[in-house]
N, C-alpha and C positions, 0 to 999 in steps of 0.2 A: 504494500500500500504506500510506503514512503517514497519509493523510486519515482512513480508518476508525479507525485507532489513536488519532489526536488527538481524534476525535469521541468515542471511548469514554472517553478520559481526561478529557474536559471535563465529564462527568456526575459530580456529587459522590458519589453512592452507589458508583459503580464505582471512583472514585478512592480512596474510603475502603477498599473491599474490597482494592484493589491495595496500599494502604499496609499493611494487615494481612497480606496474603500475602507482603509483602516480607521478612518474618522468615525466609523459607526453609522454613517448615513447611507441612504440609497442613492445611486448615481445611474443615470441613463448613459447609453453608449455615446450620445452626442456630447455629454459633459466630459467623458473620458477622452474622446477624440480631441476635443478642444485643448485639454491640458497636455495630453501626450503628443499630439500632432500626428495622429494616425488616421488613415482613411476609415470610413464606416465598415467596409467589408473586412479590412484587416483587424479592426478592433473587435468586431463581432466574432471573428474566428478565434481570437485570443480569449475572449470571454467564454466561448463555448468550451475551450480546453479547461479553463478554470472551473467551470460548472461541472464538467465531466469528472474532474478530480475531487469534487466535493468542497472545494475551497470557497466557492461563492454559490449563492442561490439567486434566483431571479423572480420577478413579478411583472406580469403584463399590466400596463396602465395605458389603455386606449392603444395608440400606435407605438408607444414607447415600451421598451423592456428596461426595467430598473434592476440593478444588481446591488447586492450587499454581501458582506462576508457571511459565511454560514455560521450562525450562532451555535450550532450543534456540533461543531468540530470536536473531535476527541482532544482532551487536554494536552497530550503530547504533541499532536499536530498543531494545535493553536500556539503552543510554546515555540515550536520551530518557526511558524509563520511570523509570530511577534518578533523573534530574534532577527529573522531575515529582513523584515520591514525596518526595524530599528537600525540595522547595519546599513541598509540602503539609504536611509535618511542621513546617517552620519557621513557616508561617502559623498552624498549630494552636497552637504554643507562644506565639506573639505574642498570639493571641486569649485565651489562658488567663490 
């Protein structure tokens, strides 16, 4: 179970999406696209991978699909995700 999750976290676009979603809110693909700078099709593909790994869940809202972190992640997976997101934020600050 951990290998697909680590693989998902290794891709920069998906990691950036998870960093954004770590605020605890729901975000639509259009919001993620704007912040990350990805096309709609690319962002949707990456979100599908994150959904398949169980890291995120989605909710349809009219024509939008809203994503958020899966609140039912096992504690060990949630701890890995938290550590990776914190490390990504630290690296982002160092690069700025």
